[in-house]
MARSERO-146019 format. One line per 8 residues: number of its first residue (from 0); for each residue x, y, z of C-alpha. Coordinates in nm, 2 decimals. Example, Ala and Ser with C-alpha at 12.3 -4.5 7.8 and 13.67 -1.06 7.14 Angstrom:
<recs>
0) 1.23/-0.45/0.78 ~ 1.37/-0.11/0.71
</recs>
This chain:
<recs>
0) -1.42/1.00/-0.96 ~ -1.59/0.68/-1.06 ~ -1.47/0.39/-0.84 ~ -1.23/0.56/-0.62 ~ -1.19/0.48/-0.27 ~ -0.98/0.52/0.00 ~ -0.81/0.20/0.15 ~ -0.76/0.34/0.49
8) -0.84/0.11/0.74 ~ -0.74/-0.22/0.53 ~ -0.52/-0.46/0.73 ~ -0.16/-0.47/0.63 ~ 0.02/-0.76/0.81 ~ -0.07/-0.68/1.21 ~ -0.11/-0.34/1.15 ~ -0.38/-0.09/0.94
16) -0.35/0.15/0.60 ~ -0.38/0.51/0.77 ~ -0.63/0.68/0.63 ~ -0.59/0.95/0.33 ~ -0.27/0.77/0.25 ~ -0.30/0.52/-0.02 ~ -0.63/0.53/-0.29 ~ -0.69/0.34/-0.57
24) -0.89/0.43/-0.85 ~ -0.96/0.29/-1.18 ~ -0.81/0.56/-1.40 ~ -0.75/0.92/-1.40 ~ -0.89/0.98/-1.76 ~ -1.25/1.09/-1.69 ~ -1.07/1.35/-1.35 ~ -1.23/1.65/-1.37
32) -1.06/1.97/-1.25 ~ -1.28/1.97/-0.91 ~ -1.13/1.59/-0.87 ~ -0.82/1.67/-0.91 ~ -0.83/1.94/-0.64 ~ -0.95/1.69/-0.42 ~ -0.65/1.44/-0.54 ~ -0.37/1.74/-0.48
40) -0.54/1.88/-0.18 ~ -0.71/1.67/0.06 ~ -0.54/1.41/-0.03 ~ -0.17/1.54/-0.15 ~ -0.11/1.28/-0.42 ~ 0.24/1.28/-0.48 ~ 0.28/0.94/-0.67 ~ 0.03/0.78/-0.94
48) 0.09/0.39/-1.02 ~ -0.06/0.33/-1.32 ~ -0.09/-0.06/-1.32 ~ -0.32/-0.09/-1.66 ~ -0.17/-0.23/-1.96 ~ 0.04/-0.01/-2.24 ~ -0.25/-0.02/-2.45 ~ -0.50/0.06/-2.18
56) -0.27/0.35/-2.10 ~ -0.20/0.48/-2.45 ~ -0.58/0.45/-2.49 ~ -0.69/0.66/-2.20 ~ -0.36/0.88/-2.09 ~ -0.34/0.97/-1.70 ~ -0.41/1.34/-1.74 ~ -0.10/1.42/-1.51
64) -0.11/1.82/-1.59 ~ -0.38/1.83/-1.36 ~ -0.15/1.70/-1.07 ~ 0.16/1.88/-1.14 ~ 0.32/1.78/-0.80 ~ 0.28/1.45/-0.85 ~ 0.49/1.17/-1.04 ~ 0.33/0.85/-1.26
72) 0.51/0.56/-1.31 ~ 0.36/0.31/-1.50 ~ 0.37/-0.10/-1.37 ~ 0.16/-0.27/-1.59 ~ 0.04/-0.62/-1.43 ~ -0.20/-0.75/-1.65 ~ -0.16/-0.94/-1.94 ~ -0.15/-0.76/-2.27
80) -0.34/-0.94/-2.60 ~ -0.05/-1.11/-2.73 ~ 0.19/-0.99/-2.46 ~ 0.40/-1.10/-2.19 ~ 0.26/-1.16/-1.82 ~ 0.40/-0.78/-1.63 ~ 0.55/-1.04/-1.35 ~ 0.74/-1.25/-1.64
88) 0.86/-0.91/-1.75 ~ 1.01/-0.82/-1.44 ~ 1.10/-1.16/-1.32 ~ 1.31/-1.14/-1.66 ~ 1.43/-0.78/-1.63 ~ 1.47/-0.73/-1.22 ~ 1.50/-1.08/-1.10 ~ 1.23/-0.97/-0.86
96) 0.93/-0.73/-0.80 ~ 1.12/-0.60/-0.51 ~ 1.47/-0.53/-0.70 ~ 1.21/-0.38/-0.96 ~ 1.01/-0.13/-0.75 ~ 1.36/-0.07/-0.55 ~ 1.46/0.05/-0.90 ~ 1.16/0.18/-1.07
104) 1.03/0.37/-0.72 ~ 1.37/0.45/-0.56 ~ 1.24/0.21/-0.31 ~ 1.53/0.13/-0.08 ~ 1.52/-0.07/0.21 ~ 1.52/0.28/0.48 ~ 1.23/0.37/0.19 ~ 1.05/0.11/0.27
112) 1.05/0.17/0.60 ~ 0.95/0.54/0.62 ~ 0.68/0.48/0.33 ~ 0.53/0.18/0.64 ~ 0.57/0.47/0.91 ~ 0.37/0.71/0.63 ~ 0.11/0.47/0.54 ~ 0.05/0.18/0.80
120) -0.06/0.24/1.13 ~ 0.13/-0.01/1.45
</recs>
């Protein structure tokens, strides 16, 4: 897939992201069935976080049918034309990004610890 890469090895505080645990991509729309097979079988993708604006996601939807085990979470972080800034909307609705993630992803303190264990080397 165009503009996709494994972020393994990048620094995460005083540790590093583990290989094959965190991927970055421009969008999933152009993914082929072969791409989806790699995402499922090599990377075991279970969560897709879409950071695009609502307009982009509507125009080029993520083909989640290619990743039936994965869950899609929309987290638009860019300002849509004529729209509010994502941080402003999150602050207004939740008070903080941490509260938003806890509500949206179900990430409580124990889960954050588990995510760190799974994604970041000590």
